[in-house]
N, CA, C and O atoms as CSV, one atom per row, in Angstrom:
chain,resi,resn,atom,element,x,y,z
A,1,MET,N,N,84.549,90.085,107.405
A,1,MET,CA,C,85.116,91.380,107.735
A,1,MET,C,C,85.224,91.554,109.245
A,1,MET,O,O,86.240,92.033,109.748
A,2,LEU,N,N,84.183,91.168,109.962
A,2,LEU,CA,C,84.189,91.327,111.409
A,2,LEU,C,C,85.315,90.515,112.042
A,2,LEU,O,O,85.919,90.943,113.026
A,3,GLY,N,N,85.592,89.356,111.482
A,3,GLY,CA,C,86.679,88.535,111.986
A,3,GLY,C,C,88.020,89.230,111.863
A,3,GLY,O,O,88.860,89.125,112.757
A,4,ARG,N,N,88.231,89.943,110.757
A,4,ARG,CA,C,89.487,90.671,110.569
A,4,ARG,C,C,89.600,91.826,111.556
A,4,ARG,O,O,90.685,92.099,112.070
A,5,ILE,N,N,88.500,92.496,111.821
A,5,ILE,CA,C,88.524,93.604,112.770
A,5,ILE,C,C,88.888,93.090,114.161
A,5,ILE,O,O,89.644,93.734,114.889
A,6,LYS,N,N,88.358,91.950,114.519
A,6,LYS,CA,C,88.672,91.379,115.823
A,6,LYS,C,C,90.145,90.995,115.933
A,6,LYS,O,O,90.697,90.976,117.033
A,7,GLN,N,N,90.791,90.687,114.801
A,7,GLN,CA,C,92.185,90.295,114.823
A,7,GLN,C,C,93.111,91.481,115.067
A,7,GLN,O,O,94.239,91.302,115.527
A,8,LEU,N,N,92.649,92.678,114.765
A,8,LEU,CA,C,93.484,93.855,114.978
A,8,LEU,C,C,93.680,94.074,116.468
A,8,LEU,O,O,92.734,93.979,117.250
A,9,LYS,N,N,94.891,94.362,116.846
A,9,LYS,CA,C,95.188,94.600,118.252
A,9,LYS,C,C,95.874,95.944,118.381
A,9,LYS,O,O,96.681,96.326,117.533
A,10,MET,N,N,95.556,96.644,119.425
A,10,MET,CA,C,96.180,97.936,119.660
A,10,MET,C,C,97.670,97.748,119.916
A,10,MET,O,O,98.095,96.745,120.491
A,11,ASN,N,N,98.456,98.729,119.481
A,11,ASN,CA,C,99.902,98.768,119.704
A,11,ASN,C,C,100.651,97.618,119.043
A,11,ASN,O,O,101.739,97.260,119.494
A,12,THR,N,N,100.097,97.032,117.983
A,12,THR,CA,C,100.820,95.977,117.292
A,12,THR,C,C,101.727,96.548,116.210
A,12,THR,O,O,102.607,95.852,115.702
A,13,HIS,N,N,101.514,97.806,115.858
A,13,HIS,CA,C,102.343,98.452,114.854
A,13,HIS,C,C,103.271,99.439,115.544
A,13,HIS,O,O,102.917,100.036,116.560
A,14,SER,N,N,104.442,99.601,114.992
A,14,SER,CA,C,105.390,100.535,115.584
A,14,SER,C,C,105.088,101.953,115.116
A,14,SER,O,O,104.232,102.165,114.256
A,15,ASP,N,N,105.785,102.903,115.679
A,15,ASP,CA,C,105.640,104.300,115.260
A,15,ASP,C,C,106.054,104.482,113.807
A,15,ASP,O,O,105.612,105.425,113.151
A,16,GLU,N,N,106.894,103.595,113.301
A,16,GLU,CA,C,107.335,103.694,111.909
A,16,GLU,C,C,106.169,103.549,110.941
A,16,GLU,O,O,106.247,104.019,109.806
A,17,THR,N,N,105.102,102.912,111.372
A,17,THR,CA,C,103.912,102.779,110.534
A,17,THR,C,C,103.346,104.149,110.187
A,17,THR,O,O,102.727,104.315,109.136
A,18,ILE,N,N,103.550,105.116,111.046
A,18,ILE,CA,C,103.088,106.480,110.811
A,18,ILE,C,C,104.229,107.364,110.324
A,18,ILE,O,O,104.028,108.188,109.432
A,19,ASN,N,N,105.404,107.212,110.884
A,19,ASN,CA,C,106.519,108.104,110.592
A,19,ASN,C,C,106.991,108.020,109.146
A,19,ASN,O,O,107.204,109.051,108.509
A,20,ILE,N,N,107.156,106.834,108.628
A,20,ILE,CA,C,107.653,106.674,107.261
A,20,ILE,C,C,106.710,107.311,106.240
A,20,ILE,O,O,107.186,108.011,105.346
A,21,PRO,N,N,105.392,107.098,106.332
A,21,PRO,CA,C,104.506,107.787,105.383
A,21,PRO,C,C,104.565,109.312,105.507
A,21,PRO,O,O,104.390,110.011,104.509
A,22,LEU,N,N,104.806,109.839,106.706
A,22,LEU,CA,C,104.922,111.286,106.845
A,22,LEU,C,C,106.151,111.808,106.109
A,22,LEU,O,O,106.079,112.838,105.438
A,23,TYR,N,N,107.273,111.113,106.229
A,23,TYR,CA,C,108.477,111.508,105.488
A,23,TYR,C,C,108.234,111.410,103.981
A,23,TYR,O,O,108.645,112.291,103.226
A,24,TYR,N,N,107.575,110.351,103.550
A,24,TYR,CA,C,107.278,110.173,102.135
A,24,TYR,C,C,106.364,111.278,101.623
A,24,TYR,O,O,106.605,111.845,100.557
A,25,LEU,N,N,105.320,111.582,102.379
A,25,LEU,CA,C,104.372,112.620,101.980
A,25,LEU,C,C,105.054,113.987,101.911
A,25,LEU,O,O,104.791,114.772,100.999
A,26,ARG,N,N,105.925,114.264,102.872
A,26,ARG,CA,C,106.680,115.521,102.868
A,26,ARG,C,C,107.525,115.634,101.604
A,26,ARG,O,O,107.523,116.673,100.943
A,27,ALA,N,N,108.245,114.570,101.269
A,27,ALA,CA,C,109.087,114.581,100.075
A,27,ALA,C,C,108.246,114.757,98.812
A,27,ALA,O,O,108.635,115.498,97.910
A,28,GLN,N,N,107.115,114.094,98.742
A,28,GLN,CA,C,106.243,114.201,97.574
A,28,GLN,C,C,105.718,115.623,97.415
A,28,GLN,O,O,105.676,116.142,96.300
A,29,ILE,N,N,105.322,116.253,98.498
A,29,ILE,CA,C,104.814,117.627,98.447
A,29,ILE,C,C,105.914,118.581,97.997
A,29,ILE,O,O,105.663,119.479,97.192
A,30,ILE,N,N,107.122,118.398,98.504
A,30,ILE,CA,C,108.238,119.263,98.114
A,30,ILE,C,C,108.554,119.088,96.637
A,30,ILE,O,O,108.726,120.074,95.920
A,31,ARG,N,N,108.634,117.847,96.176
A,31,ARG,CA,C,108.968,117.591,94.764
A,31,ARG,C,C,107.921,118.154,93.819
A,31,ARG,O,O,108.262,118.747,92.795
A,32,GLU,N,N,106.647,117.972,94.154
A,32,GLU,CA,C,105.569,118.374,93.260
A,32,GLU,C,C,105.123,119.817,93.471
A,32,GLU,O,O,104.408,120.376,92.640
A,33,GLY,N,N,105.543,120.415,94.575
A,33,GLY,CA,C,105.167,121.794,94.845
A,33,GLY,C,C,103.694,121.974,95.170
A,33,GLY,O,O,103.124,123.032,94.899
A,34,THR,N,N,103.073,120.954,95.746
A,34,THR,CA,C,101.654,121.043,96.073
A,34,THR,C,C,101.454,121.611,97.480
A,34,THR,O,O,102.409,121.787,98.237
A,35,ASP,N,N,100.212,121.888,97.805
A,35,ASP,CA,C,99.870,122.462,99.111
A,35,ASP,C,C,99.905,121.399,100.202
A,35,ASP,O,O,99.827,120.201,99.931
A,36,GLY,N,N,100.025,121.865,101.439
A,36,GLY,CA,C,99.923,120.982,102.589
A,36,GLY,C,C,101.212,120.757,103.345
A,36,GLY,O,O,101.223,120.034,104.341
A,37,LEU,N,N,102.308,121.364,102.892
A,37,LEU,CA,C,103.598,121.123,103.535
A,37,LEU,C,C,103.582,121.557,104.997
A,37,LEU,O,O,104.124,120.862,105.856
A,38,LYS,N,N,102.963,122.704,105.285
A,38,LYS,CA,C,102.976,123.163,106.677
A,38,LYS,C,C,102.190,122.218,107.588
A,38,LYS,O,O,102.500,122.090,108.772
A,39,HIS,N,N,101.186,121.565,107.039
A,39,HIS,CA,C,100.405,120.620,107.840
A,39,HIS,C,C,101.205,119.344,108.130
A,39,HIS,O,O,101.185,118.824,109.245
A,40,VAL,N,N,101.900,118.859,107.116
A,40,VAL,CA,C,102.718,117.659,107.308
A,40,VAL,C,C,103.855,117.965,108.279
A,40,VAL,O,O,104.169,117.153,109.150
A,41,LYS,N,N,104.473,119.141,108.127
A,41,LYS,CA,C,105.540,119.525,109.054
A,41,LYS,C,C,105.000,119.624,110.479
A,41,LYS,O,O,105.680,119.245,111.433
A,42,GLY,N,N,103.788,120.128,110.619
A,42,GLY,CA,C,103.168,120.220,111.942
A,42,GLY,C,C,102.956,118.851,112.568
A,42,GLY,O,O,103.226,118.657,113.753
A,43,LEU,N,N,102.473,117.904,111.775
A,43,LEU,CA,C,102.291,116.539,112.276
A,43,LEU,C,C,103.629,115.915,112.665
A,43,LEU,O,O,103.735,115.227,113.680
A,44,MET,N,N,104.641,116.164,111.847
A,44,MET,CA,C,105.964,115.617,112.143
A,44,MET,C,C,106.520,116.219,113.433
A,44,MET,O,O,107.145,115.527,114.237
A,45,LYS,N,N,106.283,117.505,113.614
A,45,LYS,CA,C,106.759,118.172,114.827
A,45,LYS,C,C,106.052,117.602,116.062
A,45,LYS,O,O,106.684,117.369,117.092
A,46,LEU,N,N,104.745,117.382,115.951
A,46,LEU,CA,C,103.991,116.803,117.065
A,46,LEU,C,C,104.490,115.404,117.425
A,46,LEU,O,O,104.454,115.007,118.589
A,47,ARG,N,N,104.952,114.665,116.425
A,47,ARG,CA,C,105.462,113.317,116.662
A,47,ARG,C,C,106.925,113.314,117.069
A,47,ARG,O,O,107.476,112.261,117.389
A,48,GLY,N,N,107.568,114.492,117.059
A,48,GLY,CA,C,108.956,114.591,117.475
A,48,GLY,C,C,109.950,114.146,116.416
A,48,GLY,O,O,111.059,113.724,116.742
A,49,LEU,N,N,109.565,114.236,115.161
A,49,LEU,CA,C,110.447,113.822,114.069
A,49,LEU,C,C,111.323,114.980,113.614
A,49,LEU,O,O,110.884,116.130,113.596
A,50,ALA,N,N,112.556,114.676,113.250
A,50,ALA,CA,C,113.467,115.696,112.719
A,50,ALA,C,C,113.169,115.872,111.230
A,50,ALA,O,O,113.169,114.902,110.472
A,51,LEU,N,N,112.918,117.104,110.824
A,51,LEU,CA,C,112.566,117.360,109.429
A,51,LEU,C,C,113.721,117.080,108.485
A,51,LEU,O,O,113.495,116.755,107.320
A,52,ASP,N,N,114.936,117.196,108.954
A,52,ASP,CA,C,116.083,116.994,108.068
A,52,ASP,C,C,116.717,115.609,108.255
A,52,ASP,O,O,117.840,115.380,107.808
A,53,ALA,N,N,116.015,114.701,108.902
A,53,ALA,CA,C,116.571,113.365,109.169
A,53,ALA,C,C,116.697,112.540,107.885
A,53,ALA,O,O,117.602,111.715,107.763
A,54,ARG,N,N,115.814,112.758,106.957
A,54,ARG,CA,C,115.867,112.037,105.686
A,54,ARG,C,C,115.857,113.041,104.549
A,54,ARG,O,O,114.980,113.903,104.495
A,55,PRO,N,N,116.822,112.943,103.637
A,55,PRO,CA,C,116.883,113.894,102.522
A,55,PRO,C,C,115.734,113.679,101.543
A,55,PRO,O,O,115.202,112.575,101.422
A,56,VAL,N,N,115.365,114.736,100.857
A,56,VAL,CA,C,114.312,114.664,99.844
A,56,VAL,C,C,114.970,114.332,98.514
A,56,VAL,O,O,115.751,115.126,97.991
A,57,PRO,N,N,114.658,113.160,97.962
A,57,PRO,CA,C,115.273,112.775,96.677
A,57,PRO,C,C,114.721,113.586,95.515
A,57,PRO,O,O,115.132,113.385,94.372
């Protein structure tokens, strides 16, 4: 396990590693009508993402 941790390097992942799951989570919350939408929107706003950039299927 320690060997794997040492292999991780900062900044090896792009912003898409975070952005895509936020869009997915937003769509899931909208479809299912569950709580937390304002929090996800807040995170997206902090990251500078457009809320209407990807349609909710």
